[in-house]
A tleap script that builds the chain and sets N, CA, C and O, in Angstrom:
source leaprc.protein.ff14SB
mol = sequence {
  NMET ASN LEU SER LYS ALA PHE THR PHE VAL
  PHE ILE LEU VAL ASN VAL VAL LEU PHE THR
  ILE VAL SER ALA ASN LYS LEU GLN CYS PRO
  PRO LYS THR PRO THR LYS CYS PRO LYS ASP
  THR LEU LYS PHE GLY VAL CYS GLY ASP TRP
  LEU GLY LEU VAL HIE GLU VAL VAL GLY ALA
  GLN PRO ASP SER GLU CYS CYS SER LEU VAL
  LYS GLY LEU ALA ASP LEU GLU ALA ALA LEU
  CYS LEU CYS THR ALA ILE LYS ALA ASN VAL
  LEU GLY VAL LEU LYS VAL LYS VAL PRO ILE
  ALA LEU SER LEU LEU VAL ASN SER CYS GLY
  LYS LYS VAL PRO ASP GLY PHE LYS CYS CALA
}
set mol.1.N position { -140.921 17.701 -178.576 }
set mol.1.CA position { -141.697 18.432 -179.551 }
set mol.1.C position { -143.171 18.121 -179.316 }
set mol.1.O position { -143.575 16.959 -179.255 }
set mol.2.N position { -143.956 19.170 -179.188 }
set mol.2.CA position { -145.369 18.897 -178.949 }
set mol.2.C position { -146.103 18.657 -180.268 }
set mol.2.O position { -145.528 18.800 -181.347 }
set mol.3.N position { -147.348 18.301 -180.166 }
set mol.3.CA position { -148.151 17.884 -181.314 }
set mol.3.C position { -148.382 19.017 -182.312 }
set mol.3.O position { -148.371 18.766 -183.517 }
set mol.4.N position { -148.589 20.241 -181.861 }
set mol.4.CA position { -148.854 21.353 -182.790 }
set mol.4.C position { -147.614 21.702 -183.608 }
set mol.4.O position { -147.728 22.049 -184.783 }
set mol.5.N position { -146.424 21.613 -182.996 }
set mol.5.CA position { -145.198 21.870 -183.741 }
set mol.5.C position { -144.956 20.787 -184.788 }
set mol.5.O position { -144.509 21.083 -185.896 }
set mol.6.N position { -145.247 19.544 -184.446 }
set mol.6.CA position { -145.074 18.434 -185.383 }
set mol.6.C position { -146.055 18.591 -186.555 }
set mol.6.O position { -145.696 18.387 -187.715 }
set mol.7.N position { -147.293 18.956 -186.226 }
set mol.7.CA position { -148.289 19.162 -187.277 }
set mol.7.C position { -147.868 20.301 -188.207 }
set mol.7.O position { -147.989 20.167 -189.425 }
set mol.8.N position { -147.382 21.403 -187.670 }
set mol.8.CA position { -146.929 22.550 -188.462 }
set mol.8.C position { -145.765 22.149 -189.365 }
set mol.8.O position { -145.729 22.511 -190.541 }
set mol.9.N position { -144.819 21.400 -188.809 }
set mol.9.CA position { -143.671 20.948 -189.596 }
set mol.9.C position { -144.110 20.063 -190.762 }
set mol.9.O position { -143.639 20.250 -191.884 }
set mol.10.N position { -144.996 19.112 -190.518 }
set mol.10.CA position { -145.487 18.218 -191.572 }
set mol.10.C position { -146.280 19.010 -192.603 }
set mol.10.O position { -146.149 18.768 -193.803 }
set mol.11.N position { -147.093 19.944 -192.153 }
set mol.11.CA position { -147.885 20.765 -193.066 }
set mol.11.C position { -146.980 21.570 -194.007 }
set mol.11.O position { -147.211 21.607 -195.216 }
set mol.12.N position { -145.961 22.206 -193.452 }
set mol.12.CA position { -145.030 22.988 -194.275 }
set mol.12.C position { -144.253 22.080 -195.211 }
set mol.12.O position { -144.057 22.430 -196.375 }
set mol.13.N position { -143.814 20.951 -194.751 }
set mol.13.CA position { -143.069 20.001 -195.578 }
set mol.13.C position { -143.911 19.517 -196.761 }
set mol.13.O position { -143.414 19.451 -197.885 }
set mol.14.N position { -145.172 19.180 -196.520 }
set mol.14.CA position { -146.067 18.718 -197.593 }
set mol.14.C position { -146.295 19.843 -198.605 }
set mol.14.O position { -146.310 19.599 -199.811 }
set mol.15.N position { -146.471 21.068 -198.119 }
set mol.15.CA position { -146.658 22.202 -199.028 }
set mol.15.C position { -145.434 22.437 -199.897 }
set mol.15.O position { -145.570 22.709 -201.090 }
set mol.16.N position { -144.250 22.338 -199.327 }
set mol.16.CA position { -143.026 22.536 -200.094 }
set mol.16.C position { -142.888 21.456 -201.158 }
set mol.16.O position { -142.533 21.750 -202.300 }
set mol.17.N position { -143.163 20.221 -200.795 }
set mol.17.CA position { -143.071 19.119 -201.751 }
set mol.17.C position { -144.089 19.304 -202.878 }
set mol.17.O position { -143.743 19.164 -204.051 }
set mol.18.N position { -145.316 19.610 -202.540 }
set mol.18.CA position { -146.343 19.808 -203.567 }
set mol.18.C position { -146.024 21.006 -204.458 }
set mol.18.O position { -146.222 20.940 -205.672 }
set mol.19.N position { -145.540 22.089 -203.879 }
set mol.19.CA position { -145.175 23.262 -204.661 }
set mol.19.C position { -144.053 22.921 -205.642 }
set mol.19.O position { -144.072 23.361 -206.792 }
set mol.20.N position { -143.090 22.146 -205.189 }
set mol.20.CA position { -141.978 21.741 -206.046 }
set mol.20.C position { -142.465 20.868 -207.202 }
set mol.20.O position { -142.025 21.040 -208.339 }
set mol.21.N position { -143.352 19.952 -206.921 }
set mol.21.CA position { -143.877 19.064 -207.964 }
set mol.21.C position { -144.667 19.862 -209.005 }
set mol.21.O position { -144.494 19.668 -210.209 }
set mol.22.N position { -145.523 20.747 -208.539 }
set mol.22.CA position { -146.343 21.543 -209.456 }
set mol.22.C position { -145.466 22.493 -210.275 }
set mol.22.O position { -145.698 22.673 -211.471 }
set mol.23.N position { -144.478 23.089 -209.649 }
set mol.23.CA position { -143.599 24.020 -210.360 }
set mol.23.C position { -142.739 23.314 -211.395 }
set mol.23.O position { -142.419 23.888 -212.436 }
set mol.24.N position { -142.368 22.087 -211.116 }
set mol.24.CA position { -141.501 21.343 -212.036 }
set mol.24.C position { -142.268 20.832 -213.253 }
set mol.24.O position { -141.672 20.593 -214.303 }
set mol.25.N position { -143.564 20.665 -213.126 }
set mol.25.CA position { -144.375 20.167 -214.230 }
set mol.25.C position { -144.678 21.330 -215.171 }
set mol.25.O position { -145.372 22.276 -214.799 }
set mol.26.N position { -144.159 21.252 -216.379 }
set mol.26.CA position { -144.339 22.347 -217.334 }
set mol.26.C position { -145.652 22.158 -218.087 }
set mol.26.O position { -145.704 21.470 -219.106 }
set mol.27.N position { -146.677 22.758 -217.587 }
set mol.27.CA position { -147.974 22.702 -218.249 }
set mol.27.C position { -147.978 23.732 -219.363 }
set mol.27.O position { -147.634 24.893 -219.143 }
set mol.28.N position { -148.365 23.314 -220.548 }
set mol.28.CA position { -148.398 24.216 -221.675 }
set mol.28.C position { -149.836 24.448 -222.105 }
set mol.28.O position { -150.646 23.525 -222.186 }
set mol.29.N position { -150.117 25.691 -222.373 }
set mol.29.CA position { -151.435 26.034 -222.892 }
set mol.29.C position { -151.475 25.657 -224.366 }
set mol.29.O position { -150.461 25.738 -225.058 }
set mol.30.N position { -152.635 25.249 -224.843 }
set mol.30.CA position { -152.717 24.948 -226.275 }
set mol.30.C position { -152.464 26.212 -227.079 }
set mol.30.O position { -152.826 27.306 -226.646 }
set mol.31.N position { -151.843 26.071 -228.253 }
set mol.31.CA position { -151.561 27.265 -229.054 }
set mol.31.C position { -152.850 27.950 -229.481 }
set mol.31.O position { -153.852 27.305 -229.788 }
set mol.32.N position { -152.792 29.269 -229.491 }
set mol.32.CA position { -153.958 30.037 -229.917 }
set mol.32.C position { -154.113 29.929 -231.427 }
set mol.32.O position { -153.133 29.943 -232.172 }
set mol.33.N position { -155.339 29.822 -231.854 }
set mol.33.CA position { -155.623 29.808 -233.282 }
set mol.33.C position { -155.639 31.253 -233.758 }
set mol.33.O position { -156.419 32.064 -233.259 }
set mol.34.N position { -154.779 31.578 -234.723 }
set mol.34.CA position { -154.751 32.971 -235.178 }
set mol.34.C position { -156.065 33.349 -235.849 }
set mol.34.O position { -156.685 32.539 -236.538 }
set mol.35.N position { -156.472 34.582 -235.636 }
set mol.35.CA position { -157.715 35.060 -236.249 }
set mol.35.C position { -157.452 36.136 -237.289 }
set mol.35.O position { -158.350 36.531 -238.032 }
set mol.36.N position { -156.204 36.606 -237.334 }
set mol.36.CA position { -155.858 37.594 -238.356 }
set mol.36.C position { -154.412 37.381 -238.773 }
set mol.36.O position { -153.640 36.701 -238.097 }
set mol.37.N position { -154.074 37.971 -239.890 }
set mol.37.CA position { -152.739 37.824 -240.447 }
set mol.37.C position { -151.716 38.547 -239.575 }
set mol.37.O position { -151.907 39.717 -239.245 }
set mol.38.N position { -150.623 37.859 -239.193 }
set mol.38.CA position { -149.615 38.520 -238.368 }
set mol.38.C position { -148.711 39.470 -239.150 }
set mol.38.O position { -147.873 40.142 -238.549 }
set mol.39.N position { -148.859 39.544 -240.470 }
set mol.39.CA position { -148.040 40.435 -241.290 }
set mol.39.C position { -148.922 41.491 -241.952 }
set mol.39.O position { -150.146 41.364 -241.975 }
set mol.40.N position { -148.303 42.513 -242.479 }
set mol.40.CA position { -149.013 43.578 -243.182 }
set mol.40.C position { -149.587 43.018 -244.481 }
set mol.40.O position { -148.842 42.605 -245.369 }
set mol.41.N position { -150.893 43.009 -244.584 }
set mol.41.CA position { -151.574 42.424 -245.733 }
set mol.41.C position { -151.204 43.114 -247.042 }
set mol.41.O position { -151.192 42.474 -248.094 }
set mol.42.N position { -150.905 44.392 -246.993 }
set mol.42.CA position { -150.563 45.120 -248.214 }
set mol.42.C position { -149.313 44.556 -248.889 }
set mol.42.O position { -149.161 44.661 -250.106 }
set mol.43.N position { -148.423 43.961 -248.103 }
set mol.43.CA position { -147.198 43.385 -248.671 }
set mol.43.C position { -147.504 42.209 -249.595 }
set mol.43.O position { -146.703 41.876 -250.469 }
set mol.44.N position { -148.659 41.583 -249.400 }
set mol.44.CA position { -149.015 40.424 -250.214 }
set mol.44.C position { -149.478 40.809 -251.611 }
set mol.44.O position { -149.837 39.937 -252.403 }
set mol.45.N position { -149.477 42.100 -251.926 }
set mol.45.CA position { -149.800 42.560 -253.267 }
set mol.45.C position { -148.843 41.992 -254.306 }
set mol.45.O position { -149.199 41.882 -255.480 }
set mol.46.N position { -147.621 41.626 -253.885 }
set mol.46.CA position { -146.646 41.059 -254.823 }
set mol.46.C position { -147.102 39.690 -255.344 }
set mol.46.O position { -146.572 39.203 -256.342 }
set mol.47.N position { -148.059 39.083 -254.689 }
set mol.47.CA position { -148.549 37.767 -255.118 }
set mol.47.C position { -149.579 37.880 -256.246 }
set mol.47.O position { -149.875 36.888 -256.912 }
set mol.48.N position { -150.117 39.056 -256.461 }
set mol.48.CA position { -151.180 39.245 -257.452 }
set mol.48.C position { -150.744 39.025 -258.876 }
set mol.48.O position { -151.510 38.486 -259.675 }
set mol.49.N position { -149.532 39.427 -259.223 }
set mol.49.CA position { -149.048 39.248 -260.597 }
set mol.49.C position { -149.051 37.777 -260.982 }
set mol.49.O position { -149.392 37.424 -262.111 }
set mol.50.N position { -148.678 36.940 -260.059 }
set mol.50.CA position { -148.609 35.515 -260.351 }
set mol.50.C position { -149.993 34.946 -260.641 }
set mol.50.O position { -150.136 34.082 -261.506 }
set mol.51.N position { -151.011 35.421 -259.930 }
set mol.51.CA position { -152.369 34.917 -260.179 }
set mol.51.C position { -152.803 35.230 -261.602 }
set mol.51.O position { -153.513 34.435 -262.218 }
set mol.52.N position { -152.389 36.372 -262.135 }
set mol.52.CA position { -152.701 36.712 -263.512 }
set mol.52.C position { -151.981 35.809 -264.496 }
set mol.52.O position { -152.502 35.539 -265.578 }
set mol.53.N position { -150.790 35.335 -264.143 }
set mol.53.CA position { -150.002 34.487 -265.032 }
set mol.53.C position { -150.476 33.042 -265.059 }
set mol.53.O position { -150.214 32.316 -266.018 }
set mol.54.N position { -151.160 32.629 -264.025 }
set mol.54.CA position { -151.570 31.232 -263.935 }
set mol.54.C position { -152.383 30.823 -265.146 }
set mol.54.O position { -152.247 29.705 -265.644 }
set mol.55.N position { -153.226 31.721 -265.619 }
set mol.55.CA position { -154.080 31.387 -266.754 }
set mol.55.C position { -153.291 31.347 -268.059 }
set mol.55.O position { -153.679 30.655 -269.000 }
set mol.56.N position { -152.193 32.083 -268.118 }
set mol.56.CA position { -151.426 32.166 -269.357 }
set mol.56.C position { -150.287 31.160 -269.422 }
set mol.56.O position { -150.031 30.582 -270.478 }
set mol.57.N position { -149.605 30.944 -268.309 }
set mol.57.CA position { -148.460 30.042 -268.281 }
set mol.57.C position { -148.736 28.947 -267.266 }
set mol.57.O position { -148.580 29.157 -266.063 }
set mol.58.N position { -149.138 27.799 -267.737 }
set mol.58.CA position { -149.455 26.693 -266.840 }
set mol.58.C position { -148.172 26.217 -266.173 }
set mol.58.O position { -147.151 26.030 -266.834 }
set mol.59.N position { -148.232 26.024 -264.868 }
set mol.59.CA position { -147.073 25.551 -264.134 }
set mol.59.C position { -146.138 26.646 -263.672 }
set mol.59.O position { -145.100 26.358 -263.077 }
set mol.60.N position { -146.485 27.904 -263.935 }
set mol.60.CA position { -145.629 29.006 -263.483 }
set mol.60.C position { -145.610 29.039 -261.959 }
set mol.60.O position { -146.626 28.772 -261.317 }
set mol.61.N position { -144.476 29.361 -261.391 }
set mol.61.CA position { -144.336 29.446 -259.945 }
set mol.61.C position { -144.516 30.890 -259.487 }
set mol.61.O position { -144.184 31.820 -260.223 }
set mol.62.N position { -145.037 31.083 -258.283 }
set mol.62.CA position { -145.197 32.451 -257.798 }
set mol.62.C position { -143.838 33.115 -257.589 }
set mol.62.O position { -142.813 32.448 -257.446 }
set mol.63.N position { -143.859 34.413 -257.576 }
set mol.63.CA position { -142.664 35.216 -257.372 }
set mol.63.C position { -142.004 34.820 -256.046 }
set mol.63.O position { -142.695 34.537 -255.067 }
set mol.64.N position { -140.683 34.802 -256.018 }
set mol.64.CA position { -139.975 34.428 -254.790 }
set mol.64.C position { -140.279 35.416 -253.667 }
set mol.64.O position { -140.241 35.057 -252.490 }
set mol.65.N position { -140.580 36.661 -254.035 }
set mol.65.CA position { -140.936 37.659 -253.027 }
set mol.65.C position { -142.248 37.284 -252.346 }
set mol.65.O position { -142.409 37.490 -251.143 }
set mol.66.N position { -143.178 36.736 -253.111 }
set mol.66.CA position { -144.462 36.297 -252.564 }
set mol.66.C position { -144.238 35.152 -251.576 }
set mol.66.O position { -144.750 35.185 -250.457 }
set mol.67.N position { -143.485 34.155 -251.984 }
set mol.67.CA position { -143.253 32.989 -251.121 }
set mol.67.C position { -142.406 33.348 -249.907 }
set mol.67.O position { -142.542 32.719 -248.858 }
set mol.68.N position { -141.539 34.342 -250.026 }
set mol.68.CA position { -140.732 34.729 -248.867 }
set mol.68.C position { -141.607 35.353 -247.779 }
set mol.68.O position { -141.277 35.265 -246.596 }
set mol.69.N position { -142.714 35.978 -248.166 }
set mol.69.CA position { -143.654 36.513 -247.179 }
set mol.69.C position { -144.351 35.395 -246.416 }
set mol.69.O position { -144.648 35.531 -245.229 }
set mol.70.N position { -144.606 34.302 -247.101 }
set mol.70.CA position { -145.331 33.177 -246.526 }
set mol.70.C position { -144.389 32.246 -245.755 }
set mol.70.O position { -144.830 31.472 -244.904 }
set mol.71.N position { -143.114 32.326 -246.054 }
set mol.71.CA position { -142.139 31.360 -245.551 }
set mol.71.C position { -142.165 31.141 -244.038 }
set mol.71.O position { -142.194 29.991 -243.600 }
set mol.72.N position { -142.155 32.177 -243.242 }
set mol.72.CA position { -142.077 32.011 -241.795 }
set mol.72.C position { -143.405 31.732 -241.114 }
set mol.72.O position { -143.468 31.635 -239.889 }
set mol.73.N position { -144.457 31.603 -241.894 }
set mol.73.CA position { -145.794 31.444 -241.322 }
set mol.73.C position { -146.217 29.979 -241.272 }
set mol.73.O position { -145.782 29.168 -242.089 }
set mol.74.N position { -147.056 29.655 -240.318 }
set mol.74.CA position { -147.686 28.339 -240.276 }
set mol.74.C position { -148.713 28.269 -241.400 }
set mol.74.O position { -149.109 29.297 -241.950 }
set mol.75.N position { -149.142 27.065 -241.737 }
set mol.75.CA position { -150.103 26.889 -242.836 }
set mol.75.C position { -151.355 27.745 -242.649 }
set mol.75.O position { -151.809 28.404 -243.585 }
set mol.76.N position { -151.909 27.731 -241.433 }
set mol.76.CA position { -153.134 28.492 -241.176 }
set mol.76.C position { -152.886 29.994 -241.307 }
set mol.76.O position { -153.720 30.715 -241.855 }
set mol.77.N position { -151.744 30.468 -240.805 }
set mol.77.CA position { -151.427 31.892 -240.920 }
set mol.77.C position { -151.244 32.303 -242.374 }
set mol.77.O position { -151.697 33.372 -242.784 }
set mol.78.N position { -150.578 31.451 -243.156 }
set mol.78.CA position { -150.382 31.753 -244.576 }
set mol.78.C position { -151.724 31.837 -245.282 }
set mol.78.O position { -151.952 32.739 -246.087 }
set mol.79.N position { -152.611 30.896 -244.982 }
set mol.79.CA position { -153.941 30.909 -245.597 }
set mol.79.C position { -154.708 32.168 -245.185 }
set mol.79.O position { -155.371 32.790 -246.014 }
set mol.80.N position { -154.617 32.539 -243.912 }
set mol.80.CA position { -155.306 33.746 -243.440 }
set mol.80.C position { -154.792 34.996 -244.148 }
set mol.80.O position { -155.579 35.840 -244.579 }
set mol.81.N position { -153.476 35.112 -244.265 }
set mol.81.CA position { -152.889 36.300 -244.897 }
set mol.81.C position { -153.295 36.414 -246.363 }
set mol.81.O position { -153.717 37.476 -246.821 }
set mol.82.N position { -153.162 35.313 -247.088 }
set mol.82.CA position { -153.488 35.346 -248.514 }
set mol.82.C position { -154.985 35.510 -248.734 }
set mol.82.O position { -155.402 36.169 -249.687 }
set mol.83.N position { -155.787 34.924 -247.874 }
set mol.83.CA position { -157.245 35.093 -247.956 }
set mol.83.C position { -157.610 36.558 -247.750 }
set mol.83.O position { -158.424 37.110 -248.490 }
set mol.84.N position { -157.008 37.182 -246.749 }
set mol.84.CA position { -157.275 38.595 -246.475 }
set mol.84.C position { -156.855 39.457 -247.657 }
set mol.84.O position { -157.569 40.382 -248.045 }
set mol.85.N position { -155.693 39.151 -248.229 }
set mol.85.CA position { -155.201 39.929 -249.372 }
set mol.85.C position { -156.119 39.768 -250.583 }
set mol.85.O position { -156.390 40.738 -251.291 }
set mol.86.N position { -156.595 38.553 -250.821 }
set mol.86.CA position { -157.487 38.303 -251.958 }
set mol.86.C position { -158.815 39.027 -251.745 }
set mol.86.O position { -159.324 39.690 -252.648 }
set mol.87.N position { -159.362 38.892 -250.553 }
set mol.87.CA position { -160.658 39.513 -250.257 }
set mol.87.C position { -160.590 41.035 -250.327 }
set mol.87.O position { -161.542 41.678 -250.768 }
set mol.88.N position { -159.475 41.614 -249.898 }
set mol.88.CA position { -159.326 43.069 -249.918 }
set mol.88.C position { -158.904 43.565 -251.290 }
set mol.88.O position { -158.749 44.769 -251.492 }
set mol.89.N position { -158.718 42.656 -252.231 }
set mol.89.CA position { -158.285 42.953 -253.590 }
set mol.89.C position { -156.944 43.700 -253.596 }
set mol.89.O position { -156.674 44.522 -254.472 }
set mol.90.N position { -156.120 43.392 -252.600 }
set mol.90.CA position { -154.785 43.979 -252.532 }
set mol.90.C position { -153.950 43.457 -253.694 }
set mol.90.O position { -153.022 44.120 -254.156 }
set mol.91.N position { -154.294 42.262 -254.158 }
set mol.91.CA position { -153.523 41.631 -255.221 }
set mol.91.C position { -153.801 42.252 -256.583 }
set mol.91.O position { -153.062 42.010 -257.537 }
set mol.92.N position { -154.859 43.050 -256.682 }
set mol.92.CA position { -155.164 43.710 -257.945 }
set mol.92.C position { -155.824 42.795 -258.968 }
set mol.92.O position { -155.865 43.109 -260.158 }
set mol.93.N position { -156.330 41.684 -258.509 }
set mol.93.CA position { -157.006 40.736 -259.402 }
set mol.93.C position { -158.497 40.885 -259.151 }
set mol.93.O position { -158.971 40.609 -258.049 }
set mol.94.N position { -159.235 41.316 -260.155 }
set mol.94.CA position { -160.650 41.590 -259.947 }
set mol.94.C position { -161.508 40.346 -259.947 }
set mol.94.O position { -162.300 40.143 -259.026 }
set mol.95.N position { -161.370 39.512 -260.955 }
set mol.95.CA position { -162.205 38.318 -261.037 }
set mol.95.C position { -161.356 37.102 -260.696 }
set mol.95.O position { -160.561 36.635 -261.512 }
set mol.96.N position { -161.532 36.607 -259.508 }
set mol.96.CA position { -160.779 35.434 -259.084 }
set mol.96.C position { -161.677 34.606 -258.170 }
set mol.96.O position { -162.405 35.153 -257.342 }
set mol.97.N position { -161.623 33.317 -258.322 }
set mol.97.CA position { -162.373 32.427 -257.444 }
set mol.97.C position { -161.514 32.215 -256.200 }
set mol.97.O position { -160.461 31.581 -256.255 }
set mol.98.N position { -161.975 32.748 -255.099 }
set mol.98.CA position { -161.173 32.817 -253.881 }
set mol.98.C position { -160.627 31.463 -253.438 }
set mol.98.O position { -159.420 31.369 -253.212 }
set mol.99.N position { -161.428 30.413 -253.298 }
set mol.99.CA position { -160.851 29.146 -252.827 }
set mol.99.C position { -159.754 28.599 -253.754 }
set mol.99.O position { -158.751 28.057 -253.290 }
set mol.100.N position { -159.960 28.749 -255.063 }
set mol.100.CA position { -158.972 28.244 -256.025 }
set mol.100.C position { -157.702 29.079 -255.958 }
set mol.100.O position { -156.602 28.529 -255.908 }
set mol.101.N position { -157.842 30.401 -255.957 }
set mol.101.CA position { -156.674 31.286 -255.893 }
set mol.101.C position { -155.899 31.062 -254.602 }
set mol.101.O position { -154.668 31.036 -254.602 }
set mol.102.N position { -156.622 30.902 -253.513 }
set mol.102.CA position { -155.984 30.676 -252.225 }
set mol.102.C position { -155.193 29.377 -252.234 }
set mol.102.O position { -154.042 29.346 -251.801 }
set mol.103.N position { -155.799 28.314 -252.722 }
set mol.103.CA position { -155.109 27.024 -252.789 }
set mol.103.C position { -153.880 27.098 -253.682 }
set mol.103.O position { -152.827 26.565 -253.333 }
set mol.104.N position { -154.005 27.754 -254.834 }
set mol.104.CA position { -152.870 27.876 -255.751 }
set mol.104.C position { -151.701 28.596 -255.092 }
set mol.104.O position { -150.560 28.137 -255.157 }
set mol.105.N position { -151.994 29.727 -254.459 }
set mol.105.CA position { -150.921 30.506 -253.837 }
set mol.105.C position { -150.285 29.762 -252.670 }
set mol.105.O position { -149.060 29.666 -252.588 }
set mol.106.N position { -151.102 29.240 -251.775 }
set mol.106.CA position { -150.580 28.572 -250.579 }
set mol.106.C position { -149.788 27.328 -250.969 }
set mol.106.O position { -148.672 27.128 -250.491 }
set mol.107.N position { -150.358 26.493 -251.834 }
set mol.107.CA position { -149.685 25.246 -252.222 }
set mol.107.C position { -148.411 25.498 -253.018 }
set mol.107.O position { -147.432 24.766 -252.865 }
set mol.108.N position { -148.411 26.518 -253.862 }
set mol.108.CA position { -147.232 26.809 -254.680 }
set mol.108.C position { -146.060 27.304 -253.851 }
set mol.108.O position { -144.909 27.213 -254.276 }
set mol.109.N position { -146.350 27.822 -252.682 }
set mol.109.CA position { -145.276 28.296 -251.798 }
set mol.109.C position { -144.891 27.246 -250.755 }
set mol.109.O position { -144.234 27.560 -249.763 }
set mol.110.N position { -145.302 26.003 -250.984 }
set mol.110.CA position { -144.892 24.923 -250.097 }
set mol.110.C position { -145.712 24.804 -248.823 }
set mol.110.O position { -145.287 24.140 -247.877 }
set mol.111.N position { -146.858 25.426 -248.781 }
set mol.111.CA position { -147.744 25.340 -247.616 }
set mol.111.C position { -148.986 24.556 -248.017 }
set mol.111.O position { -149.143 24.174 -249.177 }
set mol.112.N position { -149.862 24.321 -247.051 }
set mol.112.CA position { -151.089 23.583 -247.323 }
set mol.112.C position { -152.241 24.324 -246.654 }
set mol.112.O position { -152.145 24.732 -245.496 }
set mol.113.N position { -153.325 24.488 -247.395 }
set mol.113.CA position { -154.514 25.081 -246.804 }
set mol.113.C position { -155.075 24.053 -245.819 }
set mol.113.O position { -155.365 22.921 -246.209 }
set mol.114.N position { -155.230 24.432 -244.553 }
set mol.114.CA position { -155.734 23.477 -243.560 }
set mol.114.C position { -157.121 22.940 -243.928 }
set mol.114.O position { -157.953 23.655 -244.487 }
set mol.115.N position { -157.347 21.674 -243.604 }
set mol.115.CA position { -158.652 21.066 -243.865 }
set mol.115.C position { -159.752 21.855 -243.183 }
set mol.115.O position { -159.634 22.204 -242.009 }
set mol.116.N position { -160.800 22.132 -243.900 }
set mol.116.CA position { -161.942 22.846 -243.356 }
set mol.116.C position { -161.785 24.350 -243.290 }
set mol.116.O position { -162.676 25.040 -242.795 }
set mol.117.N position { -160.659 24.879 -243.784 }
set mol.117.CA position { -160.445 26.334 -243.758 }
set mol.117.C position { -161.368 26.990 -244.751 }
set mol.117.O position { -161.439 26.585 -245.911 }
set mol.118.N position { -162.072 27.999 -244.300 }
set mol.118.CA position { -162.966 28.778 -245.168 }
set mol.118.C position { -162.475 30.217 -245.165 }
set mol.118.O position { -162.228 30.805 -244.112 }
set mol.119.N position { -162.343 30.758 -246.331 }
set mol.119.CA position { -161.915 32.154 -246.485 }
set mol.119.C position { -163.147 33.016 -246.288 }
set mol.119.O position { -163.942 33.203 -247.208 }
set mol.120.N position { -163.298 33.542 -245.074 }
set mol.120.CA position { -164.511 34.288 -244.728 }
set mol.120.C position { -164.548 35.668 -245.334 }
set mol.120.O position { -165.510 36.408 -245.127 }
savepdb mol mol.pdb
quit
């Protein structure tokens, strides 16, 4: 075997080994931060009735239909959806303090408003 054939063989062998190592390593991209609600915001109108009751019945829980909308979402997604619904007045509540209403809805459905989240 001459030198060029040996070099070619080693070169191909090293490439195959490196390709195998790189392919076997499962590199994961960091999760994307959602910028909008993944669900139809109009559906969150069912949460508005509960916001009206908060002032009248202390400790009242939101409608199960409201929490079922939030159920499959991550905390940030739930906050985004409810923030969008509040801002668009889909909930039908005219005078509401957005940060307080958002915290009440998200927390009552077993989620948490992420630290530093601002309802833009």
